FIROGU-963960 format. One line per field, with one value per residue: x negated, y, z of N, C-alpha, C in turn; residue number from 0; residue in three letters. Coordinates in steps of 0.1 Angstrom, whole numbers, plus 2048, in hexadecimal, padded with zeros to 3 digits. Each point is the difference from the previous one (the first is absolute). Layout:
BEGIN
n_c1	(X|...)
n_c2	(Y|...)
n_c3	(Z|...)
ca_c1	(X|...)
ca_c2	(Y|...)
ca_c3	(Z|...)
c_c1	(X|...)
c_c2	(Y|...)
c_c3	(Z|...)
num	(NUM|...)
residu	(ala|...)
This chain:
BEGIN
n_c1	(DE1|7FB|7F9|802|80C|802|7F8|807|80E|7FB|7F9|80F|803|7F9|800|80C|7FD|7F4|80A|809|7F9|7FB|809|807|7F6|802|80D|7FE|7F6|809|80D|7F8|7FD|80E|804|7F5|804|810|810|7FA|7F8|80A|7F9|807|7EE|800|809|7F7|7F6|807|807|7F4|7FD|800|7F8|7FC|7F9|7F8|7FB|7FF|7FF|7ED|809|7FF|7F5|805|801|7F3|7FA|801|7F9|7F6|800|803|7F3|7F6|803|7FC|7F8|7FA|803|7FF|7F7|802|803|7F6|7FA|806|80B|7F9|803|7F3|7FE|7FB|805|809|7FC|806|808|802|7FC|806|80B|800|801|808|809|7FA|803|805|801|7F3|7FF|812|802|7EF|807|80B|7F7|7F7|80C|7FF|7F2|800|80E|7FA|80B|7F8|80E|802|7F3|806|7FD|7FF|816|7F3|801|7FF|7EF|800|808|805|80F|7FB|7F2|808|800|7F7|7FF|807|7FD|7F7|800|7FA|7EF|807|7FA|7FC|806|7FD|803|80D|7FF|7FE|808|80B|804|7FA|80F|808|7FB|803|80C|7FE|7FF|802|80B|800|800|80B|7FF|80A|7F5|804|80A|809|805|7F5|7FE|801|7FE|7F1|801|80A|7F6|7F9|809|802|7F0|7FC|805|801|80D|7FA|7FF)
n_c2	(97C|805|7F4|805|804|7F3|7FF|80A|7F9|7F4|801|805|7F6|7FA|804|7FC|7F1|7FE|807|7F7|7F4|7FF|804|7F9|7F5|803|7F9|7F5|7FB|809|7FC|7F9|802|804|7FB|7F8|805|7FC|804|80A|7F6|7F9|7F2|800|802|80B|808|801|80A|80D|800|7FE|80E|7FF|80B|7F8|7F6|807|801|7F3|804|80B|807|808|804|809|7FA|7F7|80C|801|7F6|805|80B|7FD|7FA|809|80B|7FA|7FB|80C|807|7F3|807|80C|7F8|7FB|80B|7FB|800|809|808|801|80E|7FF|7F7|808|80C|800|7F7|808|807|7F7|802|808|7FE|7F5|804|80E|801|7FC|80F|801|7FE|7FA|7FC|7FF|7F7|7FD|7FC|7FD|7FA|800|7FF|7FC|7F5|803|804|805|7F7|807|800|7FC|7F2|7FF|801|807|807|7F6|801|810|7F4|809|7F8|7F8|805|802|7F5|7FE|80B|7FB|7F7|80A|7F5|80B|80B|80C|7F8|804|7F9|808|80B|7FD|7FE|80C|809|800|803|80A|7FD|7F8|80C|80A|7FC|801|80D|805|7FA|802|80C|7FF|7FC|809|805|80B|7F9|7FD|7F5|804|802|7F8|7F9|7FE|7FB|7F9|800|802|7F7|7FC|803|7FE|7F7|7F6|804|800|7F1)
n_c3	(087|7F3|7F8|7F3|801|803|7F5|7F3|804|803|7F7|7F9|802|7F8|7F7|7FF|801|7F6|7FB|807|7FC|7F9|7FD|809|7FB|7F4|801|808|7F5|7F9|807|802|7F5|7FF|80F|7FA|7F7|7FB|7FB|800|808|800|7FC|7F9|801|808|7FC|7F5|803|80C|7F5|7FC|7FA|7EF|7FA|7F9|80C|805|7F9|7FC|80D|803|7F8|80D|801|7F8|7F6|801|800|7F7|7FC|807|7FD|7F5|7FF|80C|7F9|7F6|801|7FD|7F6|7FC|80F|7FA|7F9|801|807|80A|7FA|809|7F1|80C|7FC|809|802|7F4|807|80F|7FE|7F8|807|805|7F4|801|80C|804|7F8|804|812|7FB|7F9|80D|7F6|7FE|80F|7FD|7F6|80E|807|7F4|7FE|811|7FC|7F3|809|80C|803|7F8|804|7FE|808|80B|7FD|7F4|805|804|7F6|7FF|805|7FD|801|7FA|7FC|804|7F7|7F3|801|808|7F6|7F1|804|800|7F8|7FA|801|805|7F6|7F8|7FE|7F7|808|804|7F2|7FD|80D|7F5|7F6|805|809|7F5|7FA|80C|804|7F1|7FD|80E|7F9|7F5|806|809|7EC|7FE|80C|7FE|808|7F2|80A|806|7F4|800|80C|7FE|7F6|802|809|7FE|7F7|80B|807|7F6|7FD|809|802|80B|802)
ca_c1	(7F3|7F2|7F0|7F8|805|7FC|7EE|801|804|7F6|7F7|802|7FF|7F4|7FB|805|7FB|7F1|800|801|7F1|7FB|809|800|7F1|7FD|808|7F6|7F0|803|802|7F1|7F5|809|7FE|7F4|7FC|806|801|7F3|7F5|802|7FD|808|7FC|7F9|813|802|7F2|806|80C|7F9|806|7F8|806|810|80F|805|7FF|80F|810|806|7F9|7F7|7FC|80D|80C|7FA|804|80F|80A|7FA|810|80F|7FF|801|80D|80C|803|804|80C|802|7FC|80B|80F|7FF|805|810|807|800|80B|7FC|7F4|7FB|7FC|7FB|7F8|7EF|805|7FC|7EF|7F6|7FB|7F3|7F2|7FE|7FD|7F2|7F6|800|7FA|7F8|7FA|805|7FF|7F9|805|80A|7F9|7FA|808|806|7F9|805|80B|808|80F|80F|804|802|7F5|7FE|7FF|80F|804|804|80A|807|7FD|7FC|811|803|809|7FE|7FE|80C|80D|7FA|7FC|80D|807|7F8|7F2|7F3|801|806|7F7|7FC|7FE|7F5|7F4|7FE|803|7F1|7F9|7FD|7F4|7F3|7FD|7FC|7F4|7F2|801|7FC|7F0|7F9|804|7F2|7F4|7F8|7FE|812|804|811|809|808|80C|7FC|802|811|803|7FA|806|80A|800|7F8|80A|80A|7FF|7FD|80C|80D|807|805|80C)
ca_c2	(807|7F9|7FB|807|808|7FE|802|80A|80A|7FE|80D|80B|800|7FF|812|80A|803|805|80C|807|801|80A|80E|7FF|804|810|811|800|804|80F|801|7FE|809|80C|803|803|80A|809|801|809|7F9|7F2|7FD|7F5|7F2|7F9|7F8|7F0|7F4|7FB|7F6|7F6|7FF|806|80D|801|7FE|80C|80C|7F7|7FE|80C|808|808|800|806|7F7|7F7|809|807|7F2|7FB|80C|7FA|7F2|802|805|7F7|7F8|804|7FC|7F5|7FD|80C|7F9|7F5|806|803|80E|803|809|80F|806|7FF|7EC|7FA|806|7F5|7F2|802|807|7F6|7F7|807|804|7F2|7FF|804|7FA|7F1|800|809|802|807|811|806|807|809|80E|807|808|807|809|807|803|803|800|7FF|7F7|806|7FA|7EE|7FD|7FD|7F5|7FF|809|7F9|7FD|80A|804|811|803|7FB|810|809|7FC|7FE|813|806|7F8|801|7F6|804|808|80B|807|7FE|7F0|800|805|7F3|7FB|802|7FA|7F3|801|804|7F7|7ED|7FE|7FF|7F2|7F7|800|7F6|7EE|7FB|805|7F7|7F3|7F6|7F5|800|7F7|809|804|807|807|803|806|811|80A|800|804|80D|809|7FF|80C|808|805|801|806|7F7|7F4)
ca_c3	(7FE|7F8|80A|7FB|808|80D|801|803|80E|810|7FB|805|810|806|7FB|806|80E|801|7FA|80F|80A|7FE|807|810|802|7FB|80C|80D|7FE|7FD|80C|806|7F6|7FF|80B|804|7F6|7FF|7F5|7F7|7FF|802|7F4|7F8|800|80B|807|7F9|809|80A|7FF|7F1|7EF|7FA|805|7F4|808|809|7F7|7FB|808|802|7F9|806|812|804|7FE|80A|811|804|800|80D|806|7FF|804|804|7FE|7FD|80E|80C|7FC|804|807|802|7F8|80C|809|805|806|80B|806|803|7F9|80B|800|7F7|7FE|809|7FA|7F4|805|80B|7F6|7F1|809|802|7F4|7FE|808|7FB|7F2|7FD|7F5|7FA|809|7F9|7F3|7FD|806|7F4|7F8|80C|7FB|7F2|7FC|80C|807|7F5|7FB|7F0|7F8|803|7F6|800|807|80E|809|808|80D|808|801|7FD|804|80E|80A|7FF|809|809|807|801|80C|80D|803|7FB|804|7F3|7FA|7EF|7FA|7FC|808|809|7F8|7FE|80B|803|7F1|806|80E|7FF|7F9|80A|80B|7F7|7FC|80D|801|7F7|807|809|7FF|802|810|809|7F7|7FE|805|80E|7F6|7FF|80D|805|7F3|805|80E|7F2|7F8|80A|801|7F6|7F3|807|80F|80F|802)
c_c1	(7F8|7F5|7F9|808|7FC|7F3|800|802|7F5|7F7|800|806|7F1|7F9|809|7FC|7F5|802|807|7F9|7F7|803|7FC|7F2|7FD|802|7F9|7F8|803|801|7F3|7F9|804|7FD|7F3|7FA|804|801|7F8|7F9|800|7FF|806|7F7|7FE|810|7FD|7F7|809|809|7FA|80A|7FC|808|809|80E|809|80B|80E|809|807|7F8|7F4|802|80C|80E|7FC|804|815|808|7F7|80D|80B|804|805|811|80E|7FC|807|811|80C|802|809|80E|802|80A|80E|805|801|809|7FF|7F4|7F4|7FB|7FC|7F2|7F2|803|7F0|7F3|7FD|7FF|7F7|7F4|7FD|7F7|7F2|7F8|7FF|7F6|7F4|7FA|809|801|7F6|802|80A|7F7|7FB|80A|808|7F9|803|80D|801|806|80C|802|803|7F4|7FE|7FD|80E|800|7FF|80B|813|801|805|80B|804|809|802|7FF|80B|808|7FD|7FF|814|807|7FA|7F7|7F5|802|807|7F4|802|801|7F3|7F2|7FD|7FC|7E9|7F5|801|7F3|7F6|7F8|7FB|7F4|7F3|802|7FC|7F0|7F8|803|7F2|7F2|7FB|802|80B|801|80C|806|808|80B|7FD|7FD|813|804|7FF|807|80D|804|7FE|80F|80A|7FF|800|810|80E|804|801|810|80D)
c_c2	(7F8|804|810|80F|802|806|80E|806|7FE|80A|80B|804|7FF|810|808|802|802|80F|808|7FF|80C|80C|800|805|80E|80B|7FE|806|80D|809|802|80B|80E|800|804|80D|80D|7FE|803|7FB|7F5|7FC|7F4|7F2|7FD|7F6|7F4|7F7|7F7|7F7|7F3|7F9|80D|80B|801|7F7|80A|808|7FA|801|80D|80B|806|804|80B|7F3|7F9|809|7FF|7EE|7FC|808|7F5|7F3|801|808|7F5|7F4|80C|803|7F7|7FF|80A|7F8|7F8|80A|804|80F|801|80B|80D|803|7FB|7F6|7FB|808|7F5|7F6|802|805|7F0|7F2|805|801|7F0|7FE|803|7F7|7F1|7FE|80C|804|80D|80C|806|809|80B|80F|805|807|80D|80C|80B|807|80A|7FF|803|7F7|7FE|7FB|7F3|7F6|7FB|7F4|801|80C|7F7|7FC|80A|803|811|7FB|7FA|80F|807|7FB|801|80D|801|7F7|803|7F7|803|80B|80A|808|7FE|7EF|7FD|800|7EE|7F4|7FE|7FC|7EB|7F7|7FF|7FC|7F6|803|7FD|7F4|7F4|801|800|7F3|7FF|804|7F3|7F3|7F4|7F8|803|7F6|805|806|80A|810|806|805|812|808|800|80B|811|809|7FF|80F|80E|805|7FC|805|7FB|7FB|80B)
c_c3	(7F8|80C|7FE|808|813|805|800|80D|808|7FA|806|811|808|7FF|80D|813|800|7FF|810|808|7FC|803|80D|801|7FF|80C|808|801|7FD|80D|80D|7FB|801|80C|807|7F6|7FE|7EF|7F5|803|7FB|7EE|7FB|7FD|810|806|7F7|806|80A|7FC|7FC|7F9|7F9|7FE|7F3|802|806|7F3|7F8|808|805|7F6|800|811|807|803|810|80C|7FE|804|80F|808|7FC|80B|80F|80A|800|811|80C|801|804|80D|808|7FF|811|80C|7FE|7FF|80F|806|802|7F4|80B|7FD|7F4|7F8|804|7F8|7F3|805|802|7F4|7F7|80C|7FC|7EC|7FD|802|7F8|7F6|7FD|7F7|7F8|809|7FC|7F6|802|80D|7F9|7FB|804|7FF|7F9|803|80B|808|7F6|7FA|7EF|7FA|7FD|7F1|7FB|803|80D|809|7FF|810|808|806|805|804|812|809|801|808|80E|804|806|80E|80C|807|800|803|7F7|7FB|7F0|7FE|7F9|808|80B|7FA|7FE|80A|80C|7F6|806|80A|7FD|7F7|807|80A|7F6|801|80D|802|7F8|804|809|803|800|80C|804|7F9|7FC|802|809|7F6|7FC|808|801|7F1|806|80B|7FB|7FE|808|806|7F7|7FA|806|80B|807|7FE|807)
num	(0|1|2|3|4|5|6|7|8|9|10|11|12|13|14|15|16|17|18|19|20|21|22|23|24|25|26|27|28|29|30|31|32|33|34|35|36|37|38|39|40|41|42|43|44|45|46|47|48|49|50|51|52|53|54|55|56|57|58|59|60|61|62|63|64|65|66|67|68|69|70|71|72|73|74|75|76|77|78|79|80|81|82|83|84|85|86|87|88|89|90|91|92|93|94|95|96|97|98|99|100|101|102|103|104|105|106|107|108|109|110|111|112|113|114|115|116|117|118|119|120|121|122|123|124|125|126|127|128|129|130|131|132|133|134|135|136|137|138|139|140|141|142|143|144|145|146|147|148|149|150|151|152|153|154|155|156|157|158|159|160|161|162|163|164|165|166|167|168|169|170|171|172|173|174|175|176|177|178|179|180|181|182|183|184|185|186|187|188|189|190|191|192|193|194|195|196|197|198|199|200|201|202|203|204)
residu	(met|ser|pro|glu|ala|ser|val|thr|arg|thr|arg|glu|arg|val|arg|gln|ala|arg|gln|glu|ala|tyr|arg|ala|ala|ile|leu|glu|ala|ala|glu|gly|ile|phe|ala|glu|arg|gly|tyr|ala|asp|ala|lys|val|gln|glu|ile|ala|glu|ala|ala|gly|val|ala|thr|gly|thr|val|tyr|ala|ile|phe|pro|gly|lys|arg|glu|leu|tyr|arg|ala|val|his|arg|glu|asn|leu|glu|glu|leu|ala|arg|arg|tyr|ala|glu|val|pro|asp|leu|gly|ser|ala|arg|glu|met|leu|leu|ala|arg|met|glu|thr|ala|thr|arg|phe|leu|thr|glu|arg|pro|asn|tyr|leu|arg|val|tyr|leu|arg|glu|ala|gly|arg|trp|gly|phe|asp|ala|ser|glu|leu|pro|ala|gly|ala|met|ala|phe|val|asp|ala|asp|leu|tyr|arg|arg|gly|val|ala|glu|gly|glu|leu|gln|asp|glu|asp|pro|glu|leu|leu|gln|ser|leu|val|met|ser|ala|asn|gln|val|his|phe|tyr|his|trp|leu|lys|ala|gly|met|arg|glu|pro|ala|glu|glu|leu|val|ala|arg|ile|arg|ala|his|his|glu|arg|ala|ile|phe|arg|ser|ala)
């Protein structure tokens, strides 16, 4: 490789590293602003200020606020997908649903700002899974609910109703956890949500 090509390659690596650092800082700042203000009231300028970059830098990476908001969801959902993929196949729908609930609960308690964004979204789409942000449908486990009802592990109810009951209960648990200042250890919250689900939607073993 010629000296000129080596210099060009080094400069490109530096540029990419800088771009990735800017992107990470912007997403972290955006998540905090969206959590605090909601999408409608958040301003790109204040996100830029929180990230320590120029507003033009934000627009150079994200075309607009909507794309930035979607990127916040996408980053978090991709990480949750990785964690879901690590959950072993436990066989029964009951155990898989509980394992995935525990995985999602730990994930959200680790990211309180994204949890606030999630709860703000919940106020808009209610308990209809079809209104979830793009990409989130992979985490509602519709097939597991259907299988659990068919195999007699879950209550003999409409699987979509059971799914909605779980979604709404989770939102209430998370809301109260945040309202109480997140003082309850995450593992205690996991245990409390698990116990509620076992009482509410599963048949007695």
